[in-house]
VMD Tcl script that draws the C-alpha trace (Angstrom):
set ca {
  {-35.63 -17.68 18.81}
  {-35.45 -15.17 21.68}
  {-37.08 -11.78 22.22}
  {-33.68 -10.22 21.49}
  {-34.02 -11.50 17.90}
  {-37.30 -9.61 17.28}
  {-35.89 -6.09 16.88}
  {-37.39 -4.94 20.20}
  {-35.80 -1.89 21.85}
  {-33.72 -2.26 24.98}
  {-36.15 -0.59 27.39}
  {-38.87 -3.11 26.57}
  {-36.36 -5.99 26.61}
  {-35.31 -4.95 30.12}
  {-38.97 -5.02 31.20}
  {-39.45 -8.47 29.64}
  {-36.36 -9.72 31.43}
  {-37.83 -8.51 34.71}
  {-40.92 -10.58 33.91}
  {-38.64 -13.58 33.17}
  {-39.65 -13.56 29.50}
  {-36.88 -14.91 27.29}
  {-38.39 -17.06 24.54}
  {-41.51 -15.83 22.70}
  {-44.52 -18.07 22.23}
  {-45.40 -19.03 18.62}
  {-48.00 -16.26 18.23}
  {-45.58 -13.67 19.65}
  {-42.81 -14.84 17.33}
  {-45.08 -14.65 14.29}
  {-47.08 -11.52 15.10}
  {-44.58 -9.05 16.57}
  {-42.51 -8.50 13.38}
  {-45.65 -7.85 11.28}
  {-47.11 -5.43 13.82}
  {-43.80 -3.57 14.03}
  {-43.90 -3.32 10.23}
  {-47.28 -1.58 10.44}
  {-49.37 -4.38 8.94}
  {-52.98 -5.15 9.82}
  {-53.14 -8.53 11.53}
  {-55.72 -11.28 12.00}
  {-54.75 -13.55 14.88}
  {-56.58 -16.83 15.33}
  {-55.41 -18.23 18.62}
  {-56.94 -20.02 21.56}
  {-56.72 -18.60 25.04}
  {-53.45 -19.05 26.91}
  {-51.16 -18.69 23.88}
  {-49.65 -15.34 24.92}
  {-51.50 -13.11 22.47}
  {-51.66 -10.13 24.86}
  {-47.89 -9.75 24.66}
  {-48.11 -10.34 20.90}
  {-49.85 -6.98 20.47}
  {-48.79 -5.11 23.64}
  {-45.04 -5.32 23.02}
  {-45.03 -3.94 19.44}
  {-47.62 -1.25 20.33}
  {-45.40 -0.02 23.15}
  {-42.44 0.11 20.79}
  {-44.28 1.86 17.95}
  {-45.76 4.52 20.24}
  {-42.52 5.11 22.15}
  {-40.80 5.90 18.84}
  {-43.30 8.68 18.11}
  {-43.07 12.20 19.45}
  {-45.29 12.78 22.49}
  {-47.28 16.03 22.58}
  {-48.95 17.48 25.64}
  {-51.71 17.06 26.51}
  {-51.40 13.40 25.57}
  {-53.88 11.99 23.07}
  {-55.20 8.43 22.85}
  {-53.07 6.86 20.12}
  {-53.93 3.20 20.71}
  {-57.27 1.68 21.71}
  {-57.69 -1.92 22.89}
  {-61.30 -3.14 22.99}
  {-62.05 -6.23 25.05}
  {-65.31 -7.84 26.27}
  {-64.94 -8.16 30.06}
  {-63.67 -6.16 33.02}
  {-61.35 -8.96 34.12}
  {-59.71 -9.20 30.72}
  {-59.42 -5.40 30.47}
  {-57.59 -5.30 33.80}
  {-55.36 -8.19 32.78}
  {-54.36 -6.40 29.56}
  {-53.77 -3.16 31.45}
  {-51.46 -4.94 33.90}
  {-49.52 -6.39 30.95}
  {-49.04 -2.95 29.39}
  {-47.88 -1.65 32.77}
  {-45.37 -4.48 33.11}
  {-43.94 -4.43 29.57}
  {-43.90 -0.64 29.40}
  {-42.48 0.07 32.85}
  {-39.33 1.66 31.38}
  {-41.13 3.69 28.72}
  {-42.77 7.06 29.32}
  {-46.12 5.98 27.93}
  {-49.33 6.36 29.93}
  {-51.98 3.62 29.87}
  {-55.50 3.70 31.29}
  {-58.30 1.13 31.65}
  {-62.04 1.89 31.69}
  {-64.90 -0.55 32.32}
  {-68.39 -0.59 33.76}
  {-69.64 -1.80 37.10}
  {-67.72 0.82 39.11}
  {-67.83 4.59 39.48}
  {-66.40 6.41 36.47}
  {-64.90 9.20 38.61}
  {-61.37 7.82 38.95}
  {-61.35 6.69 35.32}
  {-62.31 10.18 34.14}
  {-59.55 11.76 36.27}
  {-56.94 9.51 34.66}
  {-58.27 10.32 31.19}
  {-58.09 14.04 31.90}
  {-54.41 13.75 32.87}
  {-53.65 12.42 29.39}
  {-53.44 8.87 28.02}
  {-51.44 7.24 25.21}
  {-53.00 3.77 25.43}
  {-56.62 3.08 26.40}
  {-57.94 -0.38 27.28}
  {-61.74 -0.44 27.42}
  {-64.91 -2.49 27.43}
  {-67.39 -1.35 24.75}
  {-70.23 -0.20 26.99}
  {-68.25 2.10 29.31}
  {-66.17 3.38 26.38}
  {-69.24 4.59 24.49}
  {-70.72 6.08 27.67}
  {-67.58 8.18 28.22}
  {-67.43 9.16 24.56}
  {-71.01 10.39 24.71}
  {-70.17 12.41 27.82}
  {-67.27 14.07 26.03}
  {-64.47 12.52 28.12}
  {-62.93 10.44 25.31}
  {-61.83 11.51 21.84}
  {-60.72 8.78 19.42}
  {-59.73 10.89 16.41}
  {-56.01 10.50 17.19}
  {-56.06 6.68 17.43}
  {-53.46 5.12 15.12}
  {-53.56 1.51 16.37}
  {-56.82 -0.34 17.13}
  {-56.93 -3.77 18.77}
  {-60.07 -5.91 18.93}
  {-59.35 -8.69 21.41}
  {-61.64 -11.71 21.94}
  {-63.85 -10.51 19.10}
  {-65.98 -13.65 19.11}
  {-66.69 -13.19 22.80}
  {-67.82 -9.60 22.13}
  {-70.18 -11.03 19.52}
  {-71.54 -13.58 22.03}
  {-72.13 -10.84 24.60}
  {-73.98 -8.59 22.17}
  {-71.29 -5.91 21.90}
  {-70.77 -5.95 18.14}
  {-73.09 -2.96 17.66}
  {-71.02 -0.94 20.16}
  {-67.81 -2.12 18.49}
  {-68.98 -0.95 15.06}
  {-70.04 2.38 16.53}
  {-66.58 2.79 18.08}
  {-64.81 1.93 14.84}
  {-66.85 4.59 13.01}
  {-65.36 7.23 15.34}
  {-61.76 6.34 14.43}
  {-59.94 7.65 11.38}
  {-59.88 5.24 8.44}
  {-56.10 5.33 8.15}
  {-55.11 3.17 11.10}
  {-53.44 -0.12 11.90}
  {-55.91 -2.75 13.10}
  {-55.08 -5.91 15.04}
  {-57.90 -8.42 15.30}
  {-57.82 -11.44 17.61}
  {-60.45 -14.17 17.90}
  {-60.37 -17.77 19.11}
  {-63.19 -18.75 16.73}
  {-64.33 -17.37 13.38}
  {-68.14 -17.49 13.07}
  {-69.64 -15.85 9.92}
  {-70.40 -12.55 11.68}
  {-66.77 -12.22 12.73}
  {-65.57 -13.02 9.20}
  {-67.81 -10.23 7.87}
  {-66.39 -7.80 10.44}
  {-62.82 -8.80 9.53}
  {-63.48 -8.21 5.84}
  {-64.96 -4.78 6.55}
  {-62.16 -3.33 8.72}
  {-58.86 -5.07 7.92}
  {-56.74 -3.98 4.98}
  {-54.51 -6.64 3.40}
  {-54.03 -8.37 6.75}
  {-51.39 -10.87 7.74}
  {-53.07 -13.97 9.16}
  {-51.44 -15.69 12.11}
  {-52.91 -19.01 13.22}
  {-51.09 -20.75 16.04}
  {-53.52 -23.65 16.41}
  {-56.78 -24.32 14.60}
  {-59.70 -22.35 16.08}
  {-61.46 -24.02 19.01}
  {-58.82 -26.66 19.69}
  {-57.64 -27.56 23.18}
  {-54.14 -27.37 24.53}
  {-52.41 -30.76 24.38}
  {-50.86 -30.20 27.80}
  {-54.32 -30.26 29.42}
  {-55.34 -33.68 30.76}
  {-59.09 -33.91 30.11}
  {-61.57 -36.29 31.72}
  {-65.32 -36.62 32.27}
  {-67.35 -38.13 35.11}
  {-70.92 -39.29 34.44}
  {-72.81 -38.28 37.57}
  {-76.38 -37.42 38.54}
  {-77.03 -33.71 39.01}
  {-77.80 -34.05 42.72}
  {-74.48 -35.83 43.33}
  {-72.22 -33.32 41.60}
  {-71.49 -31.46 44.83}
  {-70.53 -34.68 46.63}
  {-68.26 -35.70 43.76}
  {-66.54 -32.32 43.73}
  {-65.86 -32.52 47.48}
  {-64.51 -36.05 47.01}
  {-62.14 -34.99 44.21}
  {-60.92 -31.90 46.08}
  {-59.56 -34.22 48.76}
  {-56.75 -34.92 46.28}
  {-53.89 -32.68 47.47}
  {-52.42 -32.67 43.95}
  {-55.19 -30.22 43.08}
  {-53.47 -27.19 44.58}
  {-55.89 -24.70 43.01}
  {-59.21 -25.24 41.26}
  {-61.42 -23.01 39.11}
  {-64.99 -24.33 39.06}
  {-67.46 -23.22 36.38}
  {-71.19 -23.28 37.04}
  {-74.07 -22.45 34.72}
  {-75.73 -19.83 36.93}
  {-74.87 -17.18 39.50}
  {-77.30 -18.73 41.99}
  {-75.66 -22.12 41.47}
  {-72.23 -20.60 42.12}
  {-73.34 -19.00 45.40}
  {-75.11 -22.17 46.55}
  {-72.01 -24.27 45.81}
  {-69.82 -21.89 47.81}
  {-72.11 -22.17 50.85}
  {-72.05 -25.98 50.70}
  {-68.26 -26.26 50.31}
  {-67.57 -23.75 53.08}
  {-69.40 -26.17 55.41}
  {-66.83 -28.81 54.37}
  {-63.95 -26.57 55.40}
  {-62.88 -25.74 51.84}
  {-61.50 -22.23 51.29}
  {-63.61 -20.92 48.44}
  {-65.22 -17.78 46.96}
  {-67.41 -17.00 43.96}
  {-67.02 -14.51 41.12}
  {-69.88 -13.58 38.80}
  {-71.87 -10.69 37.36}
  {-73.95 -9.99 40.47}
  {-70.82 -9.37 42.54}
  {-69.49 -5.82 42.77}
  {-66.27 -5.08 40.93}
  {-64.41 -4.75 44.24}
  {-65.76 -8.10 45.45}
  {-64.72 -9.76 42.19}
  {-61.24 -8.28 42.33}
  {-60.80 -9.24 45.99}
  {-61.88 -12.83 45.27}
  {-59.57 -13.04 42.28}
  {-56.64 -11.58 44.27}
  {-57.25 -14.05 47.10}
  {-57.20 -16.91 44.60}
  {-54.04 -15.71 42.87}
  {-52.30 -15.21 46.21}
  {-53.24 -18.68 47.42}
  {-55.44 -17.40 50.27}
  {-58.28 -19.52 48.90}
  {-57.94 -22.84 47.10}
  {-61.13 -22.84 45.01}
  {-62.75 -20.12 42.92}
  {-66.25 -20.66 41.53}
  {-67.12 -18.68 38.40}
  {-69.76 -18.26 35.75}
  {-68.77 -17.80 32.11}
  {-68.33 -14.05 32.53}
  {-64.86 -14.99 33.83}
  {-64.05 -17.67 31.26}
  {-61.64 -15.48 29.29}
  {-60.70 -12.91 31.88}
  {-58.86 -14.93 34.51}
  {-55.12 -15.31 34.10}
  {-53.63 -17.38 36.91}
  {-50.14 -18.78 36.82}
  {-49.93 -22.55 37.31}
  {-53.66 -23.18 37.82}
  {-53.72 -26.91 38.44}
  {-57.33 -27.80 37.61}
  {-60.49 -26.51 35.93}
  {-63.81 -28.15 36.81}
  {-66.80 -27.96 34.48}
  {-69.34 -28.46 37.25}
  {-72.02 -27.72 34.63}
  {-71.18 -28.35 30.99}
  {-71.61 -25.26 28.79}
  {-74.35 -25.17 26.16}
  {-71.99 -23.53 23.65}
  {-69.15 -25.95 22.77}
  {-66.60 -23.16 22.17}
  {-67.09 -22.05 25.78}
  {-65.61 -25.37 26.91}
  {-62.37 -24.51 25.11}
  {-62.20 -21.08 26.72}
  {-62.94 -22.48 30.17}
  {-60.31 -25.19 30.22}
  {-57.82 -22.80 28.63}
  {-57.44 -21.20 32.07}
  {-55.09 -24.09 32.90}
  {-52.20 -25.50 30.88}
  {-50.97 -21.97 30.09}
  {-47.49 -20.91 28.96}
  {-46.40 -24.49 28.36}
  {-47.44 -25.76 31.80}
  {-49.58 -28.85 32.35}
  {-53.05 -28.84 33.82}
  {-56.23 -30.84 34.33}
  {-59.77 -30.27 33.09}
  {-62.45 -32.35 34.80}
  {-66.04 -32.27 33.59}
  {-69.21 -33.51 35.28}
  {-71.92 -34.78 32.93}
  {-75.48 -35.63 33.95}
  {-77.95 -37.41 31.67}
  {-79.37 -34.07 30.52}
  {-75.89 -32.88 29.48}
  {-74.88 -35.84 27.28}
  {-75.87 -34.01 24.11}
  {-73.72 -31.04 25.19}
  {-70.78 -33.40 25.75}
  {-71.21 -34.85 22.26}
  {-71.18 -31.35 20.76}
  {-67.98 -30.50 22.67}
  {-66.23 -33.67 21.52}
  {-67.28 -32.98 17.93}
  {-65.80 -29.47 18.17}
  {-62.44 -30.48 19.67}
  {-62.17 -33.51 17.40}
  {-61.58 -36.14 20.06}
  {-63.28 -38.18 22.75}
  {-62.80 -37.08 26.35}
  {-61.73 -40.06 28.52}
  {-64.42 -41.30 30.91}
  {-63.55 -42.03 34.55}
  {-65.55 -45.08 35.62}
  {-64.03 -45.71 39.05}
  {-65.77 -43.13 41.23}
  {-68.12 -43.22 44.24}
  {-71.12 -41.50 42.58}
  {-71.81 -43.20 39.22}
  {-74.78 -42.04 37.18}
  {-77.99 -43.86 38.10}
  {-80.62 -41.73 36.34}
  {-80.69 -42.70 32.65}
  {-83.88 -40.90 31.52}
  {-83.94 -37.32 30.28}
  {-86.03 -34.84 32.25}
  {-89.25 -33.79 30.43}
  {-87.96 -30.28 29.71}
  {-84.76 -31.53 28.08}
  {-86.57 -34.33 26.23}
  {-88.93 -31.79 24.70}
  {-86.08 -29.50 23.72}
  {-84.31 -32.37 21.98}
  {-87.55 -33.41 20.21}
  {-87.68 -36.76 21.91}
  {-90.95 -38.42 22.99}
  {-91.77 -38.42 26.70}
  {-92.66 -41.61 28.61}
  {-96.35 -42.55 28.31}
  {-97.20 -41.68 31.89}
  {-95.73 -38.22 31.41}
  {-97.69 -37.76 28.19}
  {-100.92 -38.38 30.09}
  {-99.98 -35.99 32.88}
  {-99.15 -33.22 30.44}
  {-102.27 -33.98 28.35}
  {-100.30 -33.43 25.17}
  {-100.58 -35.63 22.10}
  {-97.13 -36.37 20.72}
  {-96.34 -37.20 17.13}
  {-93.31 -39.15 16.10}
  {-90.79 -36.77 17.58}
  {-92.61 -33.51 18.23}
  {-95.69 -32.25 20.08}
  {-98.99 -31.56 18.37}
  {-99.73 -28.02 17.28}
  {-103.08 -28.23 19.11}
  {-102.50 -28.45 22.86}
  {-105.57 -29.34 24.86}
  {-104.79 -26.87 27.62}
  {-105.54 -23.14 27.57}
  {-102.39 -20.99 27.34}
  {-101.78 -18.76 30.32}
  {-101.37 -15.03 30.00}
  {-97.74 -14.11 29.41}
  {-95.78 -13.03 32.45}
  {-94.30 -9.56 32.57}
  {-90.71 -9.49 33.78}
  {-88.99 -6.46 35.23}
  {-85.82 -5.29 33.50}
  {-84.43 -4.03 36.79}
  {-80.75 -4.78 37.08}
  {-80.27 -5.76 33.44}
}
mol new
graphics top color blue
foreach p $ca { graphics top sphere $p radius 0.5 }
foreach p [lrange $ca 0 end-1] q [lrange $ca 1 end] { graphics top cylinder $p $q radius 0.2 }
display resetview
């Protein structure tokens, strides 16, 4: 099947041709006809399957067929969890709708709202927004949602993870009940199922692959390595010229910055992107990576679903994620649009339980690479991790901590006096 077989108008087909789009992905092939027919839709699809075009193309067609009144009113709202993903969706609407007369706008936090407000005041047909900034602008009187006819909730499970569901529900309450709703989520936890049941009316369900599965085209592997040797192993692997571009995920912002400093000393072109960076710094780093000016981009999970890079050759899990689904979203940055890719994970002794959870989720074992210069030597869990996993500490550590351990858990009567709780500033949160 081709896009020409999906009853798409010629102006949008011309734009797709300019983007070298000819054959729709499975989710596009299944979703577009239902959206054009006005049905509510529940899309269960992993990242990298082309779902942005699956809702952007039919929305552009439906709105372009309606009469436009001046001043323009927001007729379609796309809610998404992160700034990067919001910008990515906006760019897609700009590309697919280049030959239509529709106006799109994107709003997100972390930058001044001045330019965003000016665009809104000029009139907008399609608004792409993150929940926090959207509700801020609504409360200030700059956004009116009573004319919205098509609502899209993209990466709904990620919005749940980030604590945005309250904002999402508040936004939905401001929109007329008679609307078309398109709901996309890579996973379906109970809270998301409840939300689906409360807002979708007789939806069509489109499932391209089972939730939380990994793309077959991605070659996955894991290296068992001590935490202190991860940096050395990464430098060693980056000497492979087949890794043309690499996205490296770390657990913390501080860890990302520290890794960048160490790899710069090795002559590796690299930058970091995370929540403490300004929006301009994040966009500049991302642009440099996309353009090939830098070879390595280090990111925290804020970027796990918001980075869309053509032909990304490798994703490194420098630190394994604590949430197994996050692994799927991370490695989904490579192997996109039918291309191949590699996902390499580093696993220290403290992360073995996380690896087991990931393998249970994806339903297969990740191949272990044994031939490497920094094999794992430390085989004992650190005290903090051992306690979290309810495992007994070594005897010498028990004595040092002065804690009496039962079979697998500490006594309820510690022999030390608890310290006064620390008071943490909320500055910057």
